[in-house]
C-alpha positions in Angstrom: 2.0 -14.9 3.0 0.0 -17.0 5.4 -1.1 -15.5 8.7 -2.6 -16.8 12.0 -6.2 -16.3 13.2 -6.0 -14.4 16.5 -9.6 -15.0 17.3 -9.3 -18.9 17.4 -6.0 -18.5 19.4 -7.2 -16.1 22.0 -10.5 -17.9 22.7 -8.5 -21.0 23.6 -6.2 -18.9 25.9 -8.9 -17.5 28.1 -8.4 -20.3 30.7 -4.7 -19.5 31.2 -3.8 -16.6 33.6 -0.4 -17.0 35.0 2.9 -15.2 35.3 4.8 -17.5 32.9 2.9 -19.8 30.6 3.4 -21.8 27.4 0.5 -23.5 25.6 0.0 -25.6 22.4 -3.3 -26.1 20.8 -4.8 -26.9 17.3 -6.7 -24.5 15.0 -7.2 -27.4 12.6 -5.7 -30.8 12.3 -3.1 -29.3 9.9 -2.2 -26.0 11.6 -0.9 -26.5 15.2 -0.3 -23.2 17.0 2.1 -22.5 19.8 1.7 -19.4 22.0 4.2 -18.2 24.7 4.7 -15.0 26.8 6.4 -13.9 29.9 3.0 -12.6 31.4 -0.7 -12.9 30.6 -3.6 -11.2 32.1 -7.3 -11.3 31.0 -9.7 -8.4 31.9 -13.1 -9.7 31.9 -14.8 -6.4 32.1 -13.4 -5.1 28.9 -13.0 -8.5 27.3 -9.4 -8.2 26.5 -6.3 -10.5 27.0 -3.0 -8.9 27.4 0.3 -10.8 26.7 3.4 -9.0 28.0 7.2 -9.4 28.1 8.7 -10.7 31.4 12.2 -11.8 32.1 13.0 -11.1 28.3 10.4 -13.8 27.3 8.4 -11.8 24.7 5.0 -12.8 23.6 5.3 -15.2 20.6 2.7 -16.9 18.3 3.9 -19.5 16.1 1.8 -21.2 13.3 3.5 -23.4 10.7 6.2 -21.2 8.9 4.8 -18.0 10.6 6.2 -16.3 13.8 4.8 -13.2 15.3 6.7 -11.6 18.3 6.0 -8.1 19.9 6.7 -6.6 23.2 3.0 -6.6 24.1 0.0 -8.2 22.4 -3.5 -7.2 23.3 -6.6 -9.0 21.9 -10.1 -7.4 21.9 -12.4 -10.2 22.0 -15.6 -8.1 21.4 -14.2 -6.5 18.2 -12.2 -9.6 17.3 -9.0 -7.5 16.7 -5.5 -8.0 17.9 -3.1 -5.2 18.7 0.8 -5.8 18.7 3.1 -3.0 20.2 6.7 -2.5 20.4 9.4 -4.2 18.3 7.0 -6.2 16.3 8.8 -8.8 14.2 6.8 -11.2 11.8 8.7 -13.7 9.8 7.8 -16.4 7.3 10.5 -19.0 7.2 9.3 -20.7 4.1 9.3 -17.4 1.9 12.4 -16.1 3.9 10.8 -12.8 4.7 11.2 -10.7 7.8 9.0 -7.9 8.7 9.7 -5.2 11.5 7.6 -2.4 12.8 6.6 -0.3 15.8 3.3 -1.6 16.0 0.4 -3.6 14.1 -3.3 -4.4 14.2 -4.8 -7.7 13.2 -8.5 -7.9 12.2 -9.5 -11.7 12.5 -12.8 -11.3 10.4 -11.1 -9.6 7.5 -7.9 -11.7 8.0 -5.9 -8.5 7.5 -3.0 -7.2 9.3 -1.8 -3.4 9.3 1.6 -2.5 10.5 2.9 1.1 11.0 5.7 3.2 12.7 8.6 2.7 10.3 7.7 -0.8 8.9 10.4 -2.4 6.9 10.3 -5.9 5.2 13.4 -8.0 4.2 13.0 -10.3 1.3 16.0 -12.5 2.0 15.6 -14.6 -1.2 16.9 -11.8 -3.4 18.1 -9.3 -0.7 15.5 -6.7 -1.5 14.1 -4.5 1.3 10.9 -2.3 1.2 9.8 0.6 3.5 6.7 2.7 3.7 4.5 4.5 6.1 1.9 1.8 6.4 1.9 -1.8 5.2 -1.3 -3.8 4.9 -1.1 -7.6 4.7 -4.0 -9.9 3.6 -3.1 -13.1 5.5 -5.2 -15.6 3.6 -3.8 -14.1 0.3 -0.4 -13.7 -1.2 0.1 -10.1 -1.5 0.5 -6.8 0.6 0.0 -3.1 0.1 2.5 -0.4 0.9 1.3 3.1 1.4 3.1 6.5 1.7 6.9 7.2 1.0 7.3 3.8 -0.6 11.0 2.8 -1.0 12.1 -0.6 -2.5 15.9 -1.1 -2.5 17.9 -3.9 -4.3 21.6 -4.2 -4.8 21.6 -2.5 -8.0 18.4 -0.3 -8.0 16.1 1.8 -5.8 12.3 2.3 -6.4 10.1 4.9 -4.9 6.5 6.0 -5.0 3.4 6.9 -3.3 1.8 3.5 -3.2 2.9 -0.3 -4.0 1.4 -3.6 -4.2 3.7 -6.7 -3.7 2.8 -10.1 -5.0 5.1 -12.4 -3.0 4.4 -15.5 -5.0 5.3 -13.9 -8.1 7.9 -11.5 -6.8 6.3 -8.6 -8.5 6.1 -4.9 -7.2 3.5 -2.5 -8.8 4.4 1.1 -7.8 1.8 3.9 -8.4 2.0 7.6 -8.1 5.3 9.4 -8.8 7.0 6.1 -9.4 10.7 6.2 -10.0 13.5 3.7 -10.4 17.2 4.6 -10.2 19.9 2.1 -11.2 23.6 2.4 -12.3 22.9 3.6 -15.8 19.5 5.4 -15.8 16.6 7.1 -14.0 13.1 6.0 -14.9 9.9 8.0 -13.8 6.2 7.1 -14.7 2.7 7.1 -13.2 3.0 3.3 -12.7 6.0 0.9 -12.7 5.5 -2.9 -12.4 8.8 -4.6 -11.5 9.8 -8.2 -11.4 12.8 -8.5 -9.0 15.1 -11.6 -9.3 18.5 -12.1 -7.8 18.4 -8.6 -6.4 18.1 -7.1 -9.9 15.5 -5.7 -12.1 14.6 -8.8 -14.1 11.9 -7.0 -16.1 9.5 -4.2 -15.8 6.7 -2.2 -17.5 6.4 1.5 -17.0 3.2 3.3 -18.1 1.9 7.1 -18.1 4.2 10.0 -18.6 7.3 7.7 -18.9 10.7 9.6 -18.9 13.9 7.7 -19.2 17.0 9.7 -18.4 20.4 8.2 -19.2 22.8 9.3 -16.5 25.8 9.1 -18.8 24.6 10.4 -22.1 23.2 13.6 -23.5 19.6 12.4 -24.0 16.3 11.6 -22.4 13.3 9.4 -23.8 9.7 10.3 -23.2 6.7 8.0 -24.0 3.5 6.5 -22.8 4.9 3.0 -22.1 8.1 1.1 -21.8 8.6 -2.7 -21.5 11.9 -4.2 -20.6 12.6 -8.0 -20.8 15.7 -8.9 -19.0 15.9 -12.4 -20.5 16.0 -11.0 -24.0 18.0 -7.9 -23.0 15.4 -5.9 -25.0 13.5 -2.6 -24.3 10.4 -1.6 -26.3 9.3 2.0 -26.1 5.7 2.9 -27.5 2.9 5.2 -27.2 4.3 8.4 -28.9 8.0 8.1 -27.9 10.4 10.9 -28.4 14.2 11.3 -28.0 15.2 14.8 -26.6 18.8 15.8 -26.8 19.6 17.8 -23.7 22.5 19.8 -25.1 21.3 19.9 -28.6 18.3 21.4 -30.3 17.2 18.0 -31.7 14.0 15.8 -31.2 13.4 12.3 -32.8 9.9 10.8 -33.0 8.8 7.5 -34.2 5.8 5.0 -33.6 7.9 2.5 -31.7 11.6 2.6 -30.4 13.4 -0.5 -29.5 16.9 -1.4 -28.0 18.9 -4.4 -27.3 21.4 -4.3 -24.3 24.3 -5.7 -26.2 23.9 -3.1 -29.0 24.7 0.7 -28.8 21.9 1.6 -31.1 18.1 2.2 -31.0 15.7 1.3 -33.7 13.3 3.9 -34.8 10.2 2.3 -36.3 7.3 3.8 -38.2 6.6 7.5 -39.0 10.0 8.7 -37.9 10.3 12.6 -37.7 13.5 14.5 -36.7 13.4 18.2 -35.8 16.4 20.4 -35.5 16.0 24.2 -35.8 14.0 24.9 -39.0 14.8 21.7 -40.6 12.6 18.5 -40.6 13.4 15.0 -41.7 10.8 12.2 -42.3 11.3 8.5 -43.1 9.6 5.3 -42.6 12.4 4.0 -40.2 15.8 4.8 -38.8 18.6 4.0 -36.5 20.4 6.0 -33.7 24.0 5.1 -33.0 24.6 6.1 -29.4 28.3 5.9 -29.7 28.9 8.1 -32.9 25.8 10.1 -32.1 24.4 9.7 -35.7 20.8 9.1 -36.7 20.6 7.2 -40.2 17.3 7.5 -41.8 16.0 5.2 -44.5 12.8 4.1 -46.1 12.1 7.1 -48.5 13.5 9.9 -46.2 12.6 13.3 -47.0 14.4 16.6 -45.8 12.4 19.8 -45.4 13.6 23.3 -44.8 11.2 26.1 -45.3 9.9 25.4 -48.8 12.8 23.3 -49.8 12.0 19.5 -50.1 14.7 16.9 -50.9 14.6 13.2 -51.4 17.6 10.8 -50.9 18.5 7.2 -50.2 19.7 8.0 -46.7 19.5 11.1 -44.5 22.2 11.4 -41.7 21.5 13.5 -38.7 24.7 14.4 -36.7 23.5 15.2 -33.2 26.7 16.6 -31.9 27.1 19.0 -34.9 23.3 19.6 -35.3 23.5 19.0 -39.0 21.6 16.9 -41.6 23.1 15.6 -44.8 21.8 13.4 -47.8 23.4 10.5 -49.3 22.6 8.7 -52.7 20.0 9.8 -55.3 19.4 13.4 -53.9 16.8 15.3 -55.9 14.4 18.2 -55.3 13.5 21.8 -56.0 14.8 24.8 -54.2 12.7 28.0 -53.8 14.2 31.3 -52.8 13.1 34.9 -53.1 14.8 37.2 -55.6 15.6 40.6 -54.1 
């Protein structure tokens, strides 16, 4: 998001001190700037120019697609810093973004603008809004940082966290610290969540660190180290020690990787599958969990253990609702028991 240089603008305004003024000048041949205000006063002893509202004519600075408006704008020439107070509005017509805040500070050397007092930004392209305690804009770059009580709201989702970075060109939010997304079907928490927002929806995202996925309609949650979701494929990949925990049943399912397609009511369990329920354990190379029937079907040399009992079969079926395990096809093994 491009911003204006307060230093160049204000130095060119020092010769104007009147009740009502309007001026046009050039920062470069390609970047004409228009500055207007209801009232302007320059204090030579403190080297500050004050632009104020008068007759509803607010201070306004326009450069290209960027427009900055506030009740009062003060420029400190000595420190090369501009201060905007009261009903600050910054908008970029090209990117269709509008920022509102109570006040802001612009550092001309660093080309950095910091806004606070209930800042909120509207991303009109996809209808997303973002709030935080403080927002920092790097005006010669294409990103911003949101700090404190971050909340990003779309039509079908809400993202919260301690801190976020927004890449406007790519439309990507990276949320850190107590990151959480809530949509119509699930709640996702993690240390970090990187989200691509498109058409007011979560187009794709990556969650990492202490990932917990809780489905709001079903009896399970998933924990892992990482989750990748690709909206274009309708595909989720859950890795780094994933486990499914069934909230109402004493069952846990582990595997190397879990994956799921949106149009299927099944999850694939791939590699080193382990199912635990009570004193029973089942092992296999891979398996499938059917969300509708609440059955896990283990294949790939499955083994069932209970105490010192070990059984092999073609398939082992785990009924989550009944908390039972059963074997199908080619069962064999040795039972050991104590004789009283």
